[in-house]
C-alpha positions as CSV (number, residue, x, y, z in Angstrom):
1,M,-69.7,-23.8,-127.2
2,K,-67.0,-26.4,-128.1
3,S,-63.4,-25.1,-127.5
4,Q,-61.4,-24.5,-130.7
5,E,-58.8,-27.2,-131.3
6,T,-55.1,-26.3,-131.9
7,I,-53.7,-27.9,-135.0
8,D,-50.1,-28.6,-135.8
9,P,-49.4,-26.5,-138.9
10,V,-47.1,-29.2,-140.4
11,T,-48.8,-32.5,-139.6
12,S,-52.3,-31.0,-139.5
13,E,-52.8,-33.1,-136.4
14,T,-54.5,-31.8,-133.2
15,I,-51.9,-30.7,-130.6
16,P,-52.3,-32.9,-127.6
17,T,-53.1,-31.6,-124.1
18,K,-50.5,-33.9,-122.5
19,M,-46.9,-34.7,-123.3
20,K,-44.0,-36.9,-122.3
21,A,-41.3,-35.1,-120.3
22,W,-38.5,-35.5,-117.8
23,E,-38.6,-33.7,-114.5
24,I,-36.2,-33.5,-111.6
25,I,-37.7,-35.1,-108.5
26,K,-34.9,-34.2,-106.1
27,P,-31.4,-33.0,-107.2
28,G,-28.7,-35.7,-106.7
29,S,-26.1,-37.8,-108.4
30,I,-27.2,-39.0,-111.8
31,N,-25.2,-42.2,-111.1
32,S,-26.9,-43.0,-107.8
33,E,-29.3,-45.9,-107.3
34,T,-32.1,-43.5,-106.8
35,S,-32.3,-41.3,-109.9
36,P,-33.0,-37.6,-109.5
37,L,-35.1,-37.7,-112.6
38,R,-38.3,-39.3,-113.7
39,F,-39.9,-39.7,-117.1
40,T,-43.6,-38.7,-116.8
41,T,-46.6,-37.1,-118.4
42,K,-47.2,-33.3,-118.0
43,P,-49.6,-30.9,-119.5
44,V,-48.6,-29.2,-122.8
45,P,-47.8,-25.6,-121.8
46,T,-49.8,-22.7,-123.0
47,P,-47.8,-19.8,-124.5
48,N,-48.3,-16.5,-122.5
49,R,-48.2,-13.0,-123.9
50,G,-45.2,-12.6,-126.2
51,E,-44.4,-16.3,-126.2
52,V,-44.7,-19.1,-128.8
53,L,-45.4,-22.8,-128.3
54,V,-42.7,-25.0,-129.8
55,K,-42.9,-28.7,-130.7
56,V,-39.4,-30.0,-129.8
57,I,-37.4,-31.8,-132.5
58,T,-34.1,-32.1,-130.8
59,C,-32.5,-30.9,-127.5
60,G,-28.8,-30.9,-126.8
61,V,-27.6,-32.4,-123.5
62,C,-25.4,-29.8,-121.9
63,H,-23.1,-30.0,-118.8
64,T,-25.3,-27.3,-117.2
65,D,-28.2,-29.7,-117.3
66,L,-26.0,-32.0,-115.2
67,H,-25.3,-29.2,-112.7
68,V,-29.0,-28.5,-112.4
69,T,-29.9,-32.1,-112.1
70,E,-27.3,-33.0,-109.5
71,G,-27.8,-29.8,-107.4
72,D,-24.6,-28.0,-108.1
73,L,-26.9,-25.0,-109.0
74,P,-29.6,-24.0,-106.6
75,V,-33.2,-25.1,-107.3
76,H,-35.1,-22.3,-109.1
77,K,-38.2,-24.3,-109.9
78,E,-39.7,-27.5,-108.4
79,D,-40.3,-30.5,-110.7
80,L,-38.2,-28.8,-113.4
81,T,-37.9,-30.2,-116.9
82,P,-34.2,-29.6,-117.9
83,G,-32.8,-28.8,-121.4
84,H,-31.8,-25.5,-123.1
85,E,-30.3,-26.4,-126.5
86,I,-33.7,-26.8,-128.2
87,V,-34.6,-26.9,-131.8
88,G,-38.2,-27.1,-132.7
89,R,-41.2,-25.8,-134.8
90,V,-43.6,-23.1,-133.8
91,V,-47.0,-24.7,-133.5
92,K,-48.9,-21.9,-131.7
93,N,-48.5,-18.2,-131.2
94,G,-49.4,-16.6,-127.9
95,P,-51.0,-13.1,-127.6
96,E,-49.0,-10.2,-129.1
97,T,-46.6,-12.3,-131.1
98,S,-45.6,-11.6,-134.7
99,R,-42.0,-12.6,-135.2
100,F,-42.5,-16.2,-136.3
101,K,-44.9,-18.0,-138.6
102,L,-46.5,-21.3,-137.7
103,G,-44.2,-24.1,-138.9
104,D,-41.0,-22.0,-138.6
105,R,-38.0,-23.9,-137.2
106,I,-36.4,-21.9,-134.3
107,G,-33.8,-22.4,-131.6
108,I,-34.3,-21.9,-127.9
109,P,-31.2,-21.1,-125.9
110,W,-30.2,-20.9,-122.2
111,L,-31.0,-17.2,-121.8
112,R,-34.8,-17.0,-121.7
113,W,-35.5,-13.4,-120.5
114,T,-33.9,-10.2,-119.3
115,C,-35.5,-7.1,-117.8
116,G,-34.3,-4.6,-120.5
117,V,-34.2,-1.7,-118.0
118,C,-31.3,-2.4,-115.6
119,E,-27.9,-0.7,-116.0
120,Y,-26.5,-3.9,-117.7
121,C,-29.3,-4.3,-120.2
122,R,-29.2,-0.6,-121.1
123,A,-25.4,-0.9,-121.6
124,G,-25.8,-3.9,-124.0
125,R,-24.6,-6.4,-121.3
126,E,-27.8,-8.2,-120.8
127,N,-25.9,-11.4,-119.8
128,L,-25.2,-9.6,-116.5
129,C,-28.9,-8.7,-115.9
130,P,-29.6,-9.5,-112.2
131,N,-33.2,-10.3,-113.1
132,S,-32.4,-12.7,-115.9
133,R,-34.2,-16.1,-116.3
134,Y,-33.0,-19.2,-117.9
135,T,-34.5,-22.1,-119.9
136,G,-34.1,-25.4,-118.1
137,W,-33.5,-23.7,-114.8
138,D,-36.2,-21.0,-114.2
139,H,-38.6,-22.5,-116.8
140,D,-39.2,-25.9,-118.1
141,G,-36.9,-26.8,-121.0
142,G,-36.5,-29.2,-123.9
143,Y,-36.4,-32.7,-122.3
144,A,-40.0,-32.7,-123.3
145,E,-42.2,-32.9,-126.4
146,Y,-43.3,-29.2,-126.2
147,T,-42.1,-26.0,-124.5
148,T,-42.5,-22.3,-124.8
149,V,-40.2,-19.3,-125.3
150,P,-40.5,-15.5,-125.5
151,E,-40.2,-14.8,-129.2
152,G,-37.6,-12.1,-128.7
153,F,-35.2,-14.6,-127.1
154,A,-35.4,-17.3,-129.8
155,Y,-33.1,-17.7,-132.8
156,R,-33.8,-18.5,-136.5
157,I,-31.8,-21.7,-137.3
158,P,-29.6,-21.4,-140.5
159,A,-30.9,-23.8,-143.2
160,R,-27.3,-25.3,-143.4
161,F,-27.8,-27.1,-140.1
162,D,-30.1,-30.1,-139.6
163,S,-31.9,-30.1,-136.3
164,A,-29.5,-32.5,-134.5
165,T,-26.4,-30.5,-135.6
166,A,-28.0,-27.2,-134.7
167,A,-28.9,-28.1,-131.1
168,P,-25.4,-27.9,-129.5
169,L,-24.8,-24.6,-131.2
170,L,-27.5,-23.0,-129.0
171,C,-25.4,-23.2,-125.8
172,A,-22.2,-25.1,-126.3
173,G,-21.5,-23.1,-129.5
174,I,-22.7,-19.7,-128.3
175,I,-20.9,-19.9,-124.9
176,G,-17.8,-21.3,-126.5
177,Y,-17.8,-18.3,-128.9
178,R,-18.2,-15.8,-126.0
179,A,-15.4,-17.6,-124.0
180,F,-13.2,-17.4,-127.1
181,E,-13.8,-13.7,-127.4
182,R,-13.2,-13.2,-123.6
183,A,-9.9,-15.1,-123.9
184,N,-8.4,-12.4,-126.1
185,V,-6.5,-14.9,-128.4
186,P,-4.1,-12.9,-130.6
187,A,-4.0,-13.6,-134.3
188,G,-1.9,-16.7,-135.0
189,G,-1.6,-17.3,-131.3
190,R,-1.7,-20.4,-129.1
191,L,-4.9,-21.4,-127.3
192,G,-5.2,-24.0,-124.5
193,L,-8.6,-25.7,-124.0
194,Y,-9.1,-27.4,-120.6
195,G,-11.8,-30.1,-121.0
196,F,-12.9,-31.2,-124.4
197,G,-16.7,-31.7,-124.5
198,G,-19.5,-30.2,-126.5
199,S,-18.4,-26.6,-126.2
200,A,-14.6,-27.0,-126.4
201,H,-14.8,-29.1,-129.6
202,L,-16.7,-26.3,-131.3
203,T,-14.4,-23.6,-130.0
204,A,-11.4,-25.6,-131.3
205,Q,-12.9,-25.5,-134.8
206,I,-13.5,-21.7,-134.6
207,A,-9.9,-21.2,-133.5
208,M,-8.2,-23.5,-136.0
209,K,-10.1,-22.1,-138.9
210,Q,-8.7,-18.7,-138.0
211,G,-5.1,-20.0,-137.9
212,I,-4.8,-20.4,-134.1
213,E,-2.8,-23.3,-132.7
214,V,-4.9,-25.3,-130.3
215,H,-3.6,-27.4,-127.4
216,V,-6.1,-29.6,-125.5
217,L,-5.7,-30.7,-121.9
218,T,-8.4,-33.1,-120.7
219,R,-8.7,-36.2,-118.6
220,G,-10.4,-38.5,-121.1
221,K,-8.3,-40.6,-123.4
222,D,-11.0,-40.8,-126.1
223,A,-11.5,-37.0,-125.9
224,R,-7.7,-36.5,-126.4
225,K,-7.8,-38.8,-129.4
226,F,-10.8,-36.9,-130.8
227,A,-9.0,-33.6,-130.3
228,L,-6.0,-34.8,-132.4
229,Q,-8.4,-36.0,-135.1
230,L,-9.9,-32.6,-135.3
231,G,-6.4,-31.0,-135.8
232,A,-5.3,-30.0,-132.3
233,A,-1.5,-29.5,-132.1
234,S,-1.3,-31.5,-128.9
235,A,-3.6,-33.3,-126.4
236,R,-2.4,-34.1,-122.9
237,G,-3.9,-34.8,-119.5
238,A,-5.9,-32.1,-117.7
239,Y,-3.1,-31.4,-115.1
240,D,-0.2,-31.6,-117.5
241,L,1.6,-28.6,-118.9
242,P,1.2,-28.1,-122.7
243,P,4.4,-28.5,-124.8
244,V,4.6,-24.7,-125.4
245,K,3.6,-21.6,-123.5
246,L,0.0,-20.4,-124.3
247,D,-1.2,-16.9,-125.3
248,S,-4.7,-17.7,-124.0
249,A,-6.6,-20.5,-122.4
250,I,-10.2,-21.5,-121.7
251,N,-11.3,-23.7,-118.8
252,Y,-14.4,-25.6,-119.7
253,T,-14.2,-27.9,-116.7
254,P,-16.0,-27.3,-113.3
255,V,-12.8,-28.1,-111.5
256,G,-11.1,-25.2,-109.7
257,D,-7.8,-26.8,-109.1
258,I,-7.0,-26.8,-112.8
259,V,-6.8,-23.0,-112.6
260,P,-3.3,-22.7,-111.2
261,K,-2.0,-25.2,-113.8
262,A,-3.7,-23.2,-116.6
263,L,-2.3,-19.9,-115.3
264,E,1.2,-21.4,-115.0
265,A,0.9,-22.4,-118.7
266,L,0.3,-18.9,-119.9
267,K,2.8,-16.5,-121.4
268,P,3.3,-13.1,-119.8
269,G,0.2,-11.0,-120.6
270,G,-1.9,-14.2,-121.2
271,T,-5.6,-14.6,-120.4
272,L,-7.5,-17.5,-118.8
273,A,-11.2,-17.5,-119.3
274,M,-13.5,-19.6,-117.1
275,A,-16.4,-20.8,-119.3
276,G,-18.5,-22.7,-116.9
277,I,-21.5,-21.6,-114.8
278,H,-20.2,-23.7,-111.9
279,S,-16.7,-24.5,-110.5
280,T,-15.3,-26.0,-107.4
281,D,-13.2,-23.7,-105.3
282,I,-9.9,-22.4,-106.7
283,P,-6.9,-23.3,-104.4
284,Q,-4.5,-20.8,-103.2
285,L,-2.6,-19.1,-106.0
286,S,1.1,-18.0,-105.9
287,Y,1.4,-14.4,-107.0
288,P,4.8,-14.8,-108.7
289,E,4.0,-18.1,-110.3
290,H,0.4,-17.6,-111.4
291,I,-0.6,-13.9,-111.5
292,F,2.5,-11.8,-112.0
293,H,3.6,-10.7,-115.5
294,E,0.2,-9.2,-116.1
295,K,-1.7,-12.4,-116.5
296,N,-5.5,-12.1,-116.6
297,L,-8.2,-14.4,-115.1
298,T,-11.7,-13.7,-116.2
299,S,-15.1,-15.5,-116.5
300,V,-18.0,-15.9,-118.8
301,E,-21.6,-15.4,-117.6
302,S,-24.2,-16.6,-120.0
303,N,-24.3,-14.6,-123.3
304,T,-26.1,-11.7,-125.0
305,R,-28.5,-12.2,-127.9
306,R,-26.0,-10.3,-129.9
307,D,-23.4,-13.1,-129.2
308,G,-25.9,-15.7,-130.4
309,E,-26.7,-13.9,-133.6
310,A,-23.0,-13.3,-134.3
311,F,-22.0,-16.9,-133.7
312,L,-24.8,-18.4,-135.8
313,T,-24.0,-16.0,-138.6
314,L,-20.4,-16.9,-138.5
315,A,-21.2,-20.7,-138.4
316,D,-23.5,-20.3,-141.4
317,R,-21.4,-18.0,-143.6
318,L,-18.1,-19.7,-143.1
319,D,-19.3,-23.3,-142.6
320,I,-16.7,-23.8,-139.9
321,I,-18.7,-25.7,-137.3
322,H,-19.3,-29.4,-137.6
323,P,-20.5,-30.8,-134.3
324,E,-19.9,-34.5,-133.6
325,I,-23.2,-35.9,-132.5
326,T,-24.3,-38.9,-130.4
327,E,-28.1,-39.2,-130.5
328,Y,-30.4,-40.5,-127.8
329,P,-34.2,-40.9,-127.8
330,L,-36.1,-38.7,-125.3
331,A,-36.8,-41.7,-123.1
332,K,-33.1,-42.2,-122.6
333,A,-32.2,-38.7,-121.5
334,D,-31.0,-40.1,-118.1
335,D,-28.5,-42.4,-120.0
336,A,-27.2,-39.4,-121.9
337,L,-26.6,-37.4,-118.7
338,R,-24.7,-40.4,-117.2
339,Y,-22.5,-40.6,-120.2
340,L,-21.8,-36.9,-120.0
341,S,-20.9,-37.2,-116.3
342,H,-18.1,-39.6,-117.1
343,G,-16.2,-36.7,-118.8
344,D,-14.8,-38.7,-121.8
345,I,-17.3,-37.9,-124.5
346,K,-16.7,-37.4,-128.2
347,G,-18.4,-34.2,-129.3
348,A,-22.0,-33.6,-128.0
349,C,-25.1,-35.6,-127.0
350,V,-28.5,-34.7,-128.5
351,L,-32.0,-36.0,-127.6
352,R,-34.1,-36.9,-130.6
353,V,-37.7,-35.9,-129.6
354,S,-39.6,-35.8,-132.9
355,E,-38.9,-35.8,-136.6
356,G,-38.6,-32.5,-138.5
């Protein structure tokens, strides 16, 4: 008997068995002569129980992709396809799925799966689940024409956002939102943002729309200029002190020696939140200079699905998020990562994989 063909519900074309995708050959510097990535052909994945197959429209290029590609994070999967800010259309439902219809546009984030039974999951803190798995680290991600996702960990994309604009919201936006919450910024307070890439430029918009004064500290001259264009009160070098003392700060950089400077910039009782998944070591801190006066140092680990839903609802209802996008074709994903590695980007980079 001839096997039943799978048909794309939008184009009415047969879904292929092979696809174009990037994979990590061996982690290493994206700027080396021998690239850690290769553009190749891989089988189109089959959705397992509870999963849907997604035809990728866009995929954001996140700094975490760079950490995975360059080996800052340990290898969780050989020949991995990176990418976890994915917008696409459901083209096939796996067994025991019912949440999405064929053709629905959905978002696939960094958090792919949690166990649901550990003490953290039961307490509503699934971002701390010790058994958690991640898109573009434990499982192939969106630097490809197709990928899969457990339906319970995908998001519906608000109609307000086109697919390129929506992609950075799925990690840069959600993680920025959680970092903003963790930083305990008081109403009408002053917030410092260290680093000003995809996540920070979205957080700045959340803060300024709520009457918070934003001060940006970052190494890139173009990024500082962009921060001022968005409405930041000041923009200085990453190791400079801001012109005023800060109520709160968020460190988006993977650089530990910024931490003492950021703590020094805080008012008594202020909070510094570390937003990255990776950081170099933090140098020795001075208790009276950096910690005393009830200053707080905290971190952000992934996000809960509740964070994601809250952030996307906020972005949709208040129309406060306007990502600045630089598009690359899928075949130029390595160029996008090189650009990101230079640390002086304007907004966020997004791969255009298909139309939709």
